[in-house]
C-alpha positions in Angstrom: 72.7 150.4 52.8 73.0 146.8 54.2 76.0 145.9 56.3 78.8 143.7 54.9 78.5 140.0 55.8 81.6 138.2 57.2 82.1 134.5 57.2 84.9 132.1 57.5 86.4 128.8 58.6 88.0 128.9 62.1 90.0 125.7 62.4 91.0 124.6 65.9 94.3 122.6 66.2 96.7 121.6 68.9 98.2 118.7 70.8 96.0 116.1 72.6 94.4 117.0 75.9 94.8 120.8 75.7 91.0 121.3 75.7 90.3 121.9 72.0 86.9 120.1 72.1 85.9 121.8 75.4 86.7 125.2 73.8 84.8 124.5 70.6 81.7 123.2 72.5 81.9 126.4 74.7 82.2 128.7 71.7 79.4 127.0 69.8 77.1 126.5 72.7 76.4 122.9 71.8 78.1 119.6 72.8 79.4 118.6 69.4 82.8 117.1 70.3 83.6 114.3 72.8 85.4 115.6 75.9 87.3 113.2 78.1 90.8 113.3 79.7 92.1 110.6 77.3 94.2 111.3 74.2 92.7 110.7 70.7 89.2 111.5 71.9 88.4 113.4 68.7 88.9 111.3 65.6 87.0 113.2 63.0 86.9 116.8 61.9 83.7 118.2 63.4 82.2 121.5 62.4 80.1 123.7 64.7 78.4 126.8 63.1 77.6 130.1 64.9 75.4 132.6 63.1 74.8 136.3 63.6 72.9 138.8 61.6 76.1 139.8 59.7 78.5 137.0 60.3 78.9 133.2 60.2 81.7 131.4 62.1 82.3 127.8 61.0 84.4 126.2 63.8 86.2 123.0 63.0 87.5 120.7 65.8 90.3 118.4 64.7 92.1 115.4 66.2 95.1 116.1 68.5 98.5 116.2 66.8 100.4 113.0 67.4 103.0 110.7 66.0 101.0 108.1 64.0 101.5 104.4 64.8 98.9 103.0 62.4 96.8 104.0 59.4 93.9 105.3 61.4 96.2 107.8 63.2 97.8 108.8 59.9 94.4 109.7 58.6 93.5 111.6 61.7 96.6 113.6 61.3 95.7 114.3 57.7 92.5 116.0 59.0 94.8 118.4 60.9 96.9 119.1 57.8 93.9 119.8 55.7 92.5 122.1 58.4 95.7 124.2 58.4 95.5 124.5 54.6 91.8 125.6 54.3 91.5 127.9 57.3 90.5 131.5 57.2 91.6 131.8 60.9 93.7 129.2 62.9 92.8 128.8 66.6 95.9 127.1 68.0 95.2 125.8 71.5 97.9 125.1 74.0 97.7 125.0 77.8 99.5 125.8 81.0 100.8 122.2 81.3 102.3 121.0 78.1 105.8 121.9 76.9 105.9 124.5 74.1 108.2 122.4 71.9 105.9 119.4 71.7 105.3 118.7 68.0 107.3 121.8 67.1 107.0 121.1 63.4 103.4 122.3 63.6 104.4 125.6 65.2 106.9 126.0 62.3 104.0 125.6 59.9 102.0 128.3 61.7 105.0 130.6 61.4 104.7 130.4 57.6 101.0 130.5 56.9 99.3 133.7 55.7 96.0 133.5 57.6 95.5 135.1 61.0 96.5 132.9 64.0 94.9 133.3 67.4 96.8 131.3 70.1 94.8 130.3 73.1 96.6 129.4 76.3 93.9 127.2 77.9 93.5 126.0 81.5 94.8 129.2 83.2 92.4 128.3 86.1 94.9 125.6 87.2 98.0 127.8 86.9 99.2 131.1 88.4 99.6 134.6 87.0 103.4 134.5 86.8 103.4 131.2 84.8 100.7 132.5 82.4 102.8 135.7 81.8 105.9 133.6 81.1 103.9 131.4 78.7 102.5 134.5 76.9 106.1 135.8 76.5 107.3 132.4 75.2 104.5 132.2 72.6 105.0 135.8 71.5 108.6 134.8 70.6 107.5 131.7 68.8 104.6 133.3 66.9 105.1 137.0 66.9 102.2 137.7 64.4 99.7 135.7 66.5 97.2 137.2 68.9 97.7 135.5 72.3 94.7 135.1 74.6 94.9 133.3 78.0 91.6 131.5 78.8 89.8 128.7 80.6 87.3 126.9 78.4 86.2 124.8 81.4 85.4 128.0 83.4 84.3 129.9 80.3 86.8 132.6 81.1 87.8 135.0 78.3 85.6 133.3 75.7 84.2 136.8 74.8 87.8 138.0 73.9 88.3 134.9 71.7 84.9 135.5 70.0 85.5 139.2 69.4 89.0 138.5 68.0 87.5 135.9 65.6 84.7 138.1 64.4 87.0 141.0 63.8 89.2 138.8 61.6 86.6 137.1 59.4 86.8 137.9 55.7 83.9 139.6 53.9 82.0 136.7 52.5 78.4 135.4 52.2 77.4 132.6 54.6 78.7 129.2 53.7 75.8 127.3 55.2 72.1 128.1 55.8 71.7 130.3 58.8 69.7 127.7 60.7 72.5 125.1 60.4 74.6 124.4 63.5 76.8 121.5 62.4 77.8 119.5 59.2 77.2 116.2 61.0 74.0 114.2 61.0 72.1 112.6 64.0 73.7 109.1 63.3 77.1 110.6 63.8 76.3 112.1 67.1 74.7 108.9 68.3 77.9 107.0 67.5 80.1 109.7 69.2 78.0 109.5 72.3 78.5 105.7 72.5 82.3 106.2 71.8 82.5 108.8 74.6 81.0 106.3 77.1 83.4 103.7 76.0 86.3 106.1 76.7 84.9 106.8 80.1 84.1 103.3 81.1 87.0 101.2 79.8 90.7 101.3 80.4 94.0 100.7 78.6 93.7 99.8 74.9 90.0 99.1 74.8 88.8 102.6 73.7 91.5 102.9 71.0 90.6 99.6 69.5 86.8 100.4 69.2 84.9 101.9 66.4 81.1 102.6 66.6 78.8 102.3 63.6 75.2 103.2 63.8 73.6 100.7 61.4 69.9 101.7 61.9 68.4 105.1 62.9 64.6 105.2 62.8 63.0 108.5 63.6 59.5 107.9 65.0 57.0 110.4 66.3 57.6 109.4 69.9 61.2 108.1 69.9 64.3 107.2 68.0 65.1 103.5 67.5 68.9 103.2 67.2 70.9 100.1 66.5 74.7 100.3 66.7 77.7 97.9 66.3 80.9 98.3 68.3 83.9 96.9 66.3 86.9 95.7 68.2 90.2 94.1 67.1 90.3 90.9 69.3 87.9 88.4 70.9 89.3 89.3 74.4 88.3 92.9 73.9 84.8 91.8 73.0 84.6 89.9 76.3 85.8 92.9 78.2 83.2 95.2 76.5 80.3 92.9 77.3 81.5 92.1 80.8 80.3 89.3 83.2 76.8 88.4 82.4 76.6 91.4 80.0 76.8 93.9 83.0 79.4 96.2 81.3 77.4 96.4 78.1 74.2 97.1 80.0 75.9 100.0 81.8 77.3 101.3 78.5 73.9 101.1 76.9 72.1 102.9 79.7 74.6 105.7 79.9 74.6 106.2 76.1 70.8 106.2 76.0 70.4 108.8 78.7 73.0 111.1 77.0 71.2 110.6 73.6 67.8 111.5 75.1 69.3 114.7 76.5 71.1 115.6 73.2 68.2 114.7 70.9 65.4 115.8 73.3 63.5 112.7 72.5 63.1 109.2 73.9 65.6 106.6 72.6 65.5 102.8 72.2 69.1 101.7 71.9 70.4 98.3 70.8 74.2 97.6 71.0 76.1 94.7 69.4 79.9 93.9 69.4 81.8 92.5 66.4 85.4 91.5 65.9 87.2 93.1 63.0 90.9 92.4 63.5 92.3 94.8 60.9 90.0 97.8 60.9 92.6 100.3 62.0 94.9 99.5 59.1 92.5 98.5 56.4 91.9 101.2 53.8 88.5 99.8 52.8 87.4 99.5 56.5 88.6 103.1 57.3 86.8 104.4 54.2 83.6 102.6 55.5 84.1 104.3 58.9 84.6 107.7 57.3 88.4 108.1 57.7 89.3 108.0 54.1 88.0 109.8 51.0 
C-alpha cells in the first residue's frame, strides 16, 4: 500500500527586514529571493518548491507589510493579502528587534484565519535567552493557536524544527508541480532580480526604490547566455547617478551582476545594461502591468 502524499502552499509573510527572504532561501536551499538590509527588497511573490518522496512544499515569499505610498506599493501589499487567503500554512516571520504591534492589523487577520500558523521569531543569534523567552510569551498571547519557533535563518539554527512542523501540517494532496520543479519563475526573472539586488547594494537613498529592471533579451547559447536589460528610473538625475562619472558606476553594476548570474546559472554570461527614464512607472497601471505587478 503506497503512502499518502502531502502537499501545500506555505506562504511567508511579515514586516520588512525581519528575514523572510533569508529564511525562504535557507528552507529551499536555493537563492531565489533578494536579500539585503533595505526595506522593500522583495517586490514580487516568489515561489520555491521543495520535494520529497511523499510531500511537496510550495514556499511563497512575499513583500514586507508596509503602509503604501504609491500604486506599486499597493500592488505589493495585495500580494500579501492574496498569500494570506490562499495559504495552506502561514509562516509569519518576526524577529528579536521589531515591536510586536507593528502593522497590528495583520496579526488580527492571523487570529481569525482557519489554516495553521507557524510563527518564527528570527534573529535570535543577535539577542539573549531572556528576551527570546519574553517574546515567545508575548506571541503566545497574541496568537494562542500558533506554533512558535525561535530561529536564526542566517545561522541556519532551528530550520529542522520549522521544516518538521511544516511537513506535519501539510494536507493530503497530490503534488501541485512536477517533482523536478524548484520555482515558478523563469531565468529572465532571476536575471532581473540579480541586477536589482546589485542596485540595492550599490546605490543609496531613493535610487533603488525608483528603479525597475526589465530583461528585454535572453538568448540561451550552448556556451553562454546573452542578456540585455533595461533599468527604468523616474528622473534624469537618477539616470546620471546610475551611470556614474564616465560610466564607472554602471560598469561596476554590470560586472557584479554578471558574476552573480554566472554563479546562479552555472554558465558564462554576456550582459548589456541600458538606462531609460519613465517618470510615472510606479503609478501607471499599464506600466505596472507590463512589469508584472498588475493582473
